[in-house]
C-alpha positions in Angstrom: -57.7 86.9 -147.5 -55.8 85.7 -145.2 -52.9 88.7 -145.1 -55.9 91.1 -145.2 -57.1 89.9 -142.1 -54.0 88.3 -140.4 -54.9 85.1 -140.4 -52.6 82.3 -139.1 -52.3 80.0 -142.5 -50.0 78.8 -145.4 -49.4 81.6 -148.0 -48.3 80.1 -151.3 -46.4 82.1 -154.2 -47.5 82.2 -157.8 -44.7 79.9 -158.7 -46.0 77.5 -156.3 -49.4 77.2 -157.7 -48.6 74.5 -160.5 -48.0 72.3 -157.2 -51.9 72.4 -156.3 -54.8 70.3 -158.1 -58.6 69.4 -158.1 -59.9 66.3 -156.6 -63.6 65.4 -157.2 -64.6 62.9 -153.9 -67.4 60.7 -153.7 -67.5 58.7 -150.9 -63.8 56.6 -151.0 -63.1 57.5 -154.4 -61.4 60.1 -155.4 -60.4 61.3 -159.1 -57.9 64.0 -159.8 -59.4 66.4 -162.5 -56.8 67.6 -165.2 -56.0 71.5 -165.4 -57.9 72.1 -168.1 -61.0 70.0 -166.9 -64.3 72.2 -166.2 -65.7 71.4 -162.9 -69.3 72.5 -164.4 -69.2 69.9 -166.7 -68.6 66.9 -163.8 -71.5 64.4 -164.7 -73.2 62.2 -162.2 -72.1 60.5 -160.0 -69.2 62.9 -159.3 -71.9 66.1 -159.0 -72.9 64.8 -155.9 -69.3 64.6 -154.5 -67.0 67.3 -153.1 -64.1 69.3 -155.3 -61.1 69.9 -153.1 -58.0 71.3 -154.1 -54.9 69.5 -152.6 -50.9 69.0 -153.2 -49.5 67.3 -155.6 -47.1 65.8 -153.6 -49.6 64.1 -151.3 -51.5 62.2 -154.4 -48.7 60.3 -155.0 -49.1 58.6 -151.7 -53.1 58.3 -152.2 -52.3 56.6 -155.7 -49.6 54.6 -154.4 -52.1 53.0 -151.7 -54.5 52.9 -154.5 -57.2 55.5 -153.7 -56.6 58.0 -155.9 -57.5 58.0 -160.1 -56.5 60.4 -162.5 -58.4 61.7 -164.9 
């Protein structure tokens, strides 16, 4: 969509897709979801949260500061 519309945004190749992960966020808590995790199986309170796609490199900093937990 970015390329078709001529928008200014980063475009990632297929080989770079492994650098991303899915994160569930509710309040100040974050949970990194494993690649095989099915988001529709999230249970309370996570069903009230938001899902984000993040670069895994950015998560390393958050994990060091105690803001993220891997599930």
